[in-house]
C-alpha positions as CSV (number, residue, x, y, z in Angstrom):
1,M,-5.6,-33.5,-4.7
2,R,-5.5,-30.5,-7.2
3,L,-2.2,-29.6,-9.0
4,L,-1.1,-26.7,-10.8
5,A,1.5,-27.9,-12.8
6,I,3.9,-25.4,-14.7
7,D,6.9,-26.2,-17.4
8,T,8.9,-23.0,-18.9
9,A,11.5,-25.2,-19.0
10,L,12.8,-25.5,-23.2
11,A,10.2,-23.9,-25.7
12,A,7.1,-23.3,-24.3
13,C,5.9,-21.9,-21.2
14,A,3.1,-24.0,-20.5
15,A,0.5,-24.4,-17.2
16,A,-2.6,-27.1,-16.2
17,V,-4.6,-27.7,-13.3
18,F,-4.8,-31.6,-12.1
19,D,-7.6,-33.2,-10.1
20,T,-6.8,-36.5,-8.9
21,D,-10.8,-37.1,-8.0
22,G,-11.2,-39.2,-11.1
23,A,-7.9,-37.7,-12.9
24,R,-9.3,-35.1,-14.8
25,I,-7.3,-31.8,-16.4
26,L,-9.4,-29.1,-15.3
27,A,-7.3,-26.7,-17.4
28,I,-4.6,-26.3,-19.4
29,E,-2.6,-24.0,-21.5
30,S,0.7,-23.9,-23.8
31,L,2.3,-21.5,-25.4
32,A,5.4,-22.5,-28.3
33,M,8.2,-20.1,-26.7
34,A,11.4,-20.2,-27.2
35,R,11.8,-17.0,-24.9
36,G,10.0,-14.3,-23.3
37,H,9.1,-16.7,-20.7
38,T,9.0,-14.2,-17.6
39,E,6.1,-11.9,-19.0
40,A,4.1,-14.7,-20.5
41,L,4.0,-17.0,-17.7
42,M,1.8,-14.9,-14.6
43,P,-0.9,-14.9,-17.1
44,L,-1.0,-17.5,-18.4
45,L,-1.1,-19.3,-15.2
46,A,-4.4,-16.5,-14.2
47,R,-6.0,-17.8,-17.2
48,V,-5.2,-21.7,-16.1
49,M,-6.4,-20.9,-12.8
50,D,-10.0,-18.5,-13.8
51,H,-10.5,-21.5,-16.6
52,A,-10.5,-24.1,-14.0
53,D,-12.2,-22.0,-11.5
54,I,-10.0,-22.3,-8.3
55,G,-8.0,-20.4,-6.4
56,F,-4.6,-20.8,-5.7
57,S,-5.6,-21.6,-2.1
58,E,-7.7,-24.6,-3.3
59,L,-4.9,-26.1,-4.8
60,D,-2.8,-29.3,-2.8
61,R,0.3,-29.0,-4.2
62,I,2.3,-26.7,-7.6
63,A,4.5,-29.7,-9.4
64,V,7.7,-27.2,-11.8
65,T,9.3,-28.8,-14.7
66,V,13.2,-28.6,-13.1
67,G,15.2,-29.3,-16.1
68,P,17.6,-30.0,-17.9
69,G,16.7,-26.9,-20.2
70,S,17.2,-24.2,-20.4
71,F,18.4,-22.1,-17.7
72,T,16.8,-18.5,-18.1
73,G,13.5,-20.3,-18.6
74,L,14.3,-22.8,-16.1
75,R,15.0,-20.0,-13.5
76,V,11.2,-18.7,-14.4
77,G,9.5,-21.8,-13.9
78,I,11.1,-22.9,-10.5
79,A,10.9,-19.0,-8.9
80,A,7.0,-18.9,-9.9
81,A,6.4,-22.4,-8.6
82,R,8.5,-21.9,-5.2
83,G,6.4,-18.3,-5.0
84,L,3.2,-19.4,-5.4
85,A,3.8,-22.2,-2.8
86,L,5.5,-20.4,-0.5
87,V,2.1,-16.9,-0.2
88,S,-0.1,-20.4,-0.6
89,G,1.0,-22.5,2.1
90,K,1.4,-25.8,0.0
91,E,4.0,-27.9,-1.4
92,A,6.1,-27.6,-4.8
93,V,7.8,-30.6,-5.9
94,G,10.2,-31.1,-9.6
95,I,9.6,-33.2,-12.6
96,S,12.5,-33.9,-14.7
97,T,11.6,-32.9,-17.9
98,L,13.3,-36.3,-19.3
99,S,11.1,-38.1,-16.4
100,A,8.2,-35.5,-18.5
101,Y,9.2,-36.9,-22.1
102,A,9.2,-40.5,-21.2
103,A,6.0,-40.7,-19.1
104,P,3.3,-41.2,-22.0
105,H,5.6,-44.0,-23.4
106,I,6.2,-45.5,-20.2
107,A,2.7,-45.2,-19.4
108,N,1.5,-47.1,-22.9
109,Q,3.9,-50.3,-21.7
110,D,4.9,-50.7,-25.6
111,G,7.7,-53.5,-24.5
112,A,10.8,-51.3,-25.6
113,P,13.4,-49.2,-23.6
114,I,12.7,-45.6,-23.9
115,A,15.2,-43.1,-24.4
116,A,15.1,-39.5,-23.5
117,A,17.0,-36.7,-25.4
118,I,17.0,-32.8,-25.3
119,D,19.1,-30.9,-27.4
120,A,22.0,-29.5,-25.4
121,R,23.8,-28.1,-28.2
122,H,27.6,-28.3,-29.3
123,D,26.7,-31.8,-30.6
124,S,25.4,-33.1,-27.4
125,V,22.0,-34.2,-25.8
126,Y,20.9,-34.1,-22.3
127,L,20.3,-38.4,-22.2
128,Q,17.9,-40.8,-19.7
129,V,17.4,-44.6,-20.3
130,F,14.1,-46.3,-19.1
131,A,13.2,-49.6,-18.7
132,V,10.0,-50.4,-20.2
133,N,8.6,-50.0,-16.5
134,G,9.9,-46.9,-16.0
135,Q,13.2,-48.0,-13.7
136,T,15.7,-45.5,-14.7
137,L,19.0,-47.8,-17.0
138,A,21.0,-44.5,-16.9
139,G,20.4,-41.4,-15.3
140,P,20.2,-37.8,-16.5
141,H,23.5,-36.8,-17.8
142,I,25.3,-34.6,-20.6
143,A,26.7,-36.8,-23.5
144,T,27.8,-36.0,-26.8
145,I,25.5,-37.2,-29.7
146,S,27.5,-40.1,-30.8
147,D,28.0,-41.3,-26.9
148,A,24.5,-41.4,-27.2
149,V,24.2,-43.5,-29.9
150,R,26.4,-45.6,-28.7
151,A,24.6,-45.9,-24.9
152,V,20.8,-47.1,-27.0
153,A,21.9,-48.8,-30.1
154,G,21.8,-52.4,-30.5
155,T,18.4,-53.4,-29.0
156,P,15.1,-51.8,-29.9
157,V,14.3,-48.7,-28.3
158,R,12.0,-45.6,-28.5
159,L,13.5,-42.0,-28.8
160,V,11.8,-39.1,-27.2
161,G,12.3,-35.5,-26.7
162,S,13.7,-32.8,-28.5
163,G,17.2,-34.5,-29.3
164,A,15.9,-37.3,-30.6
165,Q,16.1,-36.8,-34.0
166,L,19.4,-36.0,-33.4
167,V,20.4,-39.2,-31.9
168,A,18.6,-40.8,-34.8
169,A,20.5,-39.0,-37.5
170,A,23.3,-40.5,-35.8
171,W,22.3,-44.3,-35.7
172,P,24.3,-46.9,-37.3
173,P,22.9,-48.8,-40.2
174,D,23.7,-51.9,-39.4
175,E,21.8,-51.1,-36.1
176,P,18.4,-51.9,-35.5
177,E,16.3,-48.3,-35.6
178,P,14.3,-47.1,-33.3
179,L,10.6,-47.6,-32.8
180,L,9.7,-43.9,-33.1
181,V,11.1,-40.5,-32.7
182,D,8.7,-38.4,-30.8
183,A,10.4,-35.8,-31.1
184,G,8.4,-32.3,-29.5
185,D,9.6,-28.8,-28.5
186,A,8.6,-29.4,-24.8
187,P,6.8,-32.4,-23.1
188,G,3.2,-32.3,-22.6
189,I,2.2,-30.2,-19.7
190,D,-1.0,-32.4,-18.5
191,W,2.5,-35.5,-17.9
192,V,4.0,-32.8,-15.7
193,A,1.0,-33.1,-13.4
194,R,0.2,-36.6,-14.4
195,L,3.7,-36.6,-12.1
196,G,3.9,-34.3,-10.0
197,A,0.7,-35.8,-8.4
198,A,2.2,-39.0,-8.4
199,A,5.2,-37.6,-6.9
200,P,6.6,-38.6,-3.1
201,K,5.8,-35.9,-0.5
202,T,8.8,-33.6,0.6
203,D,9.9,-30.2,2.3
204,I,12.6,-29.8,-0.1
205,A,11.8,-26.8,-2.3
206,P,12.7,-27.2,-6.3
207,T,15.9,-26.6,-7.7
208,P,17.4,-26.7,-11.4
209,L,18.6,-30.1,-12.8
210,Y,21.1,-28.0,-15.3
211,L,23.8,-31.0,-15.7
212,R,26.6,-28.6,-16.8
213,A,28.1,-25.3,-16.2
214,P,26.3,-22.1,-18.2
215,D,27.7,-21.4,-21.7
216,A,27.7,-17.5,-20.8
217,R,30.3,-15.9,-19.1
218,P,32.0,-12.4,-18.4
219,Q,33.9,-10.4,-20.3
220,D,37.1,-10.2,-19.1
221,A,37.6,-6.4,-20.9
222,A,34.6,-5.5,-19.1
223,R,36.4,-6.1,-15.7
224,L,37.0,-2.7,-13.9
225,P,40.6,-3.3,-12.4
226,R,40.9,-3.6,-8.6
227,R,43.2,-0.9,-6.7
């Protein structure tokens, strides 16, 4: 299987082409950015496909991060993945950013549960907790930092994700410290690709995993009075 992976969910615009034959990354590129995914994504995809030396028609699947993450970023990546899948007649699958953060540590099987946390702002994180074997112990949800600490403190745990430092900073001094803090601003696109290749076949198009309503609200003062 040849797969194109796309990630615009957080602070990166990234893509990779993965070949399951030999588990090889054929091409990869990641640009750190908090904004500007709309303008950057399509040229980046063109470069990655060119470096992989294959056409979109030669892909078998497209994988894209579906969140949680930036509302705007998610829409950019998912729209691109769905559009490419529609034009090329290929399958598109969605990958959770929390799962992508946890994947390399689950693969290492270091003997500790993994808490993936993404900064959700307003003293909150998006959180998911995984067992050593990758089984979900607590599904993806939004939590205050204090609630997140209470959920995972008490046993050795590995903290990963853009919100890991926030959780670590609030860690109780009398509890076992986290084994590792991996606080990358975005998950590795190579792991998005690997998870995409392993995902079960689906006919359902990727949709955003928001976990909360948008912060933006219409301004009442700007509304026109109804007649």
